[in-house]
Structure formats: C-alpha cells, structure tokens
C-alpha positions in Angstrom: 126.0 169.1 132.6 126.5 166.1 134.9 124.7 162.7 134.6 122.8 163.5 137.8 121.7 166.9 136.4 120.6 165.3 133.1 118.5 162.8 135.0 117.0 165.5 137.2 116.1 167.5 134.1 113.9 164.7 132.9 111.8 165.1 136.1 111.3 161.4 136.0 112.0 159.1 139.0 115.2 157.0 139.0 114.4 153.6 140.3 117.4 151.4 139.3 121.1 152.1 138.6 122.6 149.0 137.0 126.4 148.6 137.2 127.5 146.6 134.2 131.2 146.1 135.0 134.0 147.1 137.4 135.5 150.1 135.7 135.9 152.9 138.2 133.7 155.3 136.1 130.8 152.9 136.7 131.0 152.6 140.5 133.0 155.4 142.0 131.0 158.5 142.7 127.7 156.7 143.1 127.0 158.8 146.3 125.7 161.6 144.1 122.6 159.5 143.5 121.6 160.0 147.2 119.3 162.6 145.6 117.2 159.5 144.7 117.1 157.7 148.1 114.7 155.0 146.9 116.7 154.0 143.9 118.5 150.7 144.0 122.0 150.1 142.8 122.3 146.7 141.3 124.9 144.5 139.6 125.3 140.8 139.0 127.3 138.9 141.6 130.3 138.5 139.3 130.5 142.3 138.9 130.0 142.9 142.6 132.8 140.5 143.4 135.2 142.2 140.9 134.3 145.6 142.3 135.0 144.5 145.8 138.5 143.2 144.6 139.5 146.5 142.8 137.6 149.1 144.8 140.3 150.3 147.1 143.0 150.3 144.4 140.7 152.4 142.1 139.6 154.8 144.8 143.2 155.4 145.8 144.3 155.9 142.2 141.5 158.5 141.6 142.2 160.3 145.0 145.8 160.7 143.8 144.5 162.3 140.6 141.5 164.3 141.8 142.5 165.1 145.3 139.6 166.3 147.5 137.2 166.1 144.5 137.5 162.3 144.5 134.9 160.1 146.0 135.1 159.4 149.7 132.1 157.2 150.3 131.5 153.6 149.5 128.0 152.9 148.2 126.4 149.5 148.6 125.7 147.6 145.4 123.2 144.9 145.7 123.5 141.6 143.8 120.8 141.2 141.1 119.3 138.0 140.1 118.6 137.8 136.4 116.6 135.1 134.7 117.3 133.6 131.3 113.7 132.9 130.8 112.3 134.3 127.6 
C-alpha cells in the first residue's frame, strides 16, 4: 500500500505535508498528493534552499533508475515560519 493509499484509508483530511530535509524520498513524487488540492506542502527556508540546489540532480538520478515511473512534475514547497515561543 502506498503512503497516499494509507492516508486515504483513514478518511481524514490532509492539511499539511511537512518536508523535513532534502532527501529525494521526501520531495520527489509529491505530485501524488494532488488528490488533496487544499493541502499545503511546507518546509523551512533552509530545507527549501537545499532542495532547490539538489532537485535536478536527484530527479535525473531517479529518472535514470526508474525510467518513465520517475516523477516528472515539480511541486512548489512553501517556506514555513516557525516560532521558538513556548
């Protein structure tokens, strides 16, 4: 079962997808979440910057491995603003 199928099985809304770091398995393939058009994809600005630096390299690597099954769409990741307030 895919992550998307597991989330759909809960029958709960998906409001936020938070990307914690720039590993390809965290940001490639996000287009599957178009099933939740109102969900927001967030990451802190450092993570977004690192993703932007490695995105094409990672996408090319996985296209070479997965062929046509690899992701082909870039999904916007919004910068999150987190507070250190307790």
